[in-house]
Backbone bond lengths (Angstrom), bond angles and torsions (degrees), N, CA, C in turn:
res aa  C-N    CA-C-N  psi(-1)  N-CA   C-N-CA  omega(-1)  CA-C   N-CA-C  phi
1 M - - - 1.416 - - 1.513 109.80 -
2 I 1.372 114.73 -48.84 1.471 120.51 -179.84 1.537 112.75 -66.89
3 I 1.355 113.72 -36.49 1.511 119.58 175.69 1.498 114.16 -61.85
4 N 1.408 112.37 -38.16 1.509 115.35 179.15 1.534 110.35 -68.33
5 I 1.375 117.66 -40.79 1.402 120.39 -178.29 1.582 108.72 -64.87
6 L 1.354 115.77 -42.95 1.458 119.16 175.46 1.565 115.22 -60.34
7 I 1.270 116.40 -41.28 1.483 119.84 176.17 1.516 110.86 -64.19
8 I 1.332 116.58 -42.71 1.455 117.37 -174.45 1.581 107.80 -72.30
9 T 1.292 118.57 -35.16 1.461 121.95 175.17 1.526 110.64 -63.84
10 L 1.247 117.36 -42.79 1.517 121.13 174.21 1.473 115.55 -59.35
11 V 1.372 115.05 -42.26 1.451 118.72 -179.57 1.568 110.37 -70.31
12 F 1.316 116.68 -44.68 1.493 116.90 -179.69 1.550 110.06 -69.31
13 G 1.372 118.17 -33.71 1.419 118.54 -177.82 1.587 109.34 -68.57
14 Y 1.310 115.33 -39.31 1.425 119.99 -179.98 1.479 112.92 -69.70
15 S 1.310 119.07 -36.84 1.427 126.06 171.18 1.514 113.17 -58.72
16 G 1.385 112.56 -48.15 1.442 117.18 179.47 1.528 112.54 -61.89
17 W 1.340 114.11 -42.59 1.433 118.36 -179.86 1.623 112.92 -65.64
18 M 1.311 115.38 -35.84 1.443 117.38 174.30 1.569 114.76 -68.50
19 I 1.274 116.77 -35.60 1.487 123.12 173.79 1.536 109.17 -63.90
20 Y 1.273 117.33 -48.51 1.413 124.73 178.91 1.518 113.75 -57.02
21 R 1.366 113.70 -48.69 1.493 122.16 177.75 1.521 110.35 -65.57
22 H 1.261 119.33 -40.15 1.504 122.11 179.17 1.545 108.80 -63.70
23 T 1.277 120.81 -44.03 1.487 122.84 -178.52 1.528 109.90 -68.35
24 Q 1.406 117.42 -34.16 1.479 117.50 -175.66 1.558 104.50 -73.65
25 K 1.343 119.84 -41.38 1.453 118.36 176.17 1.451 115.75 -65.93
26 G 1.323 118.93 -29.04 1.493 125.05 177.30 1.565 108.38 -66.54
27 K 1.343 115.94 -34.89 1.459 117.99 -179.06 1.553 112.91 -71.03
28 E 1.357 113.05 -26.78 1.455 117.71 -178.86 1.514 114.53 -73.72
29 G 1.340 117.36 -17.29 1.395 121.18 -177.77 1.555 111.20 105.28
30 A 1.374 114.37 172.31 1.367 118.97 -172.18 1.569 113.45 -66.52
31 C 1.342 115.05 -49.79 1.525 117.12 -176.40 1.511 108.20 -79.02
32 A 1.225 120.37 -36.25 1.516 120.36 -179.44 1.433 114.45 -62.57
33 G 1.376 115.67 -36.93 1.408 121.16 -179.06 1.585 114.93 -87.25
34 C 1.305 115.39 -0.65 1.399 119.34 -177.52 1.493 112.14 -89.34
35 D 1.360 117.64 138.43 1.542 116.20 -179.81 1.527 110.86 -74.22
36 K 1.317 120.65 -19.84 1.459 121.93 -179.56 1.533 113.62 -97.03
37 G 1.322 119.54 20.41 1.454 122.21 -178.07 1.489 119.79 -56.05
38 K 1.322 114.28 -31.08 1.479 118.49 178.18 1.483 114.39 -80.30
39 T 1.287 118.64 -22.54 1.486 120.52 -179.39 1.473 115.27 -111.35
40 C 1.312 115.88 -2.21 1.503 121.69 179.70 1.467 109.23 -76.04
41 P 1.346 119.47 131.06 1.484 121.45 176.78 1.581 111.02 -66.17
42 A 1.353 113.35 -29.45 1.476 114.49 -177.16 1.594 111.73 -72.56
43 A 1.307 115.52 -20.23 1.421 118.41 177.70 1.521 114.55 -80.62
44 S 1.313 116.51 -7.90 1.462 121.53 177.77 1.476 109.97 -65.91
45 M 1.294 115.94 144.35 1.512 121.82 175.37 1.447 115.42 -66.81
46 D 1.410 113.08 -21.60 1.575 118.72 -177.01 1.533 107.19 -84.40
47 S 1.301 120.48 -18.67 1.432 123.06 -168.89 1.524 111.42 -75.06
48 P 1.346 120.55 137.83 1.366 118.35 175.29 1.611 114.05 -72.46
49 L 1.321 109.59 -8.70 1.481 115.24 177.16 1.577 110.65 -101.03
50 S 1.340 113.46 20.34 1.418 120.77 -175.61 1.559 113.96 -59.14
51 C 1.301 118.83 136.50 1.436 123.87 178.52 1.395 114.84 -68.82
52 S 1.410 120.04 -15.05 1.426 122.69 176.67 1.478 113.73 -75.72
53 G 1.298 119.95 -4.53 1.488 121.65 175.35 1.512 109.61 88.43
54 N 1.330 123.73 -11.01 1.475 127.44 -176.90 1.539 107.32 -86.19
55 T 1.329 114.25 135.38 1.468 118.32 172.98 1.554 107.23 -103.63
56 L 1.328 111.24 177.87 1.453 116.75 -179.47 1.493 111.87 -60.29
57 S 1.379 114.86 -39.45 1.464 118.95 -174.42 1.489 111.02 -77.17
58 G 1.334 120.13 -15.10 1.400 126.67 179.89 1.605 111.25 93.17
59 K 1.316 117.50 -5.74 1.418 124.17 -179.22 1.496 107.62 -94.12
60 H 1.319 115.93 146.26 1.439 123.13 179.41 1.380 111.20 -113.97
């Protein structure tokens, strides 16, 4: 009985942590929340697909 309660607590705790983490990364923005932000070509400031919203011409 105690083992079942422990397992259920762990599952719900982990689920809650993942939801919290997902919402926090979502608030940071697409590139800031991405694990590949440093190697992604779209995260580059020179890219027209840059997550910073700046394009090569400087117009948005």
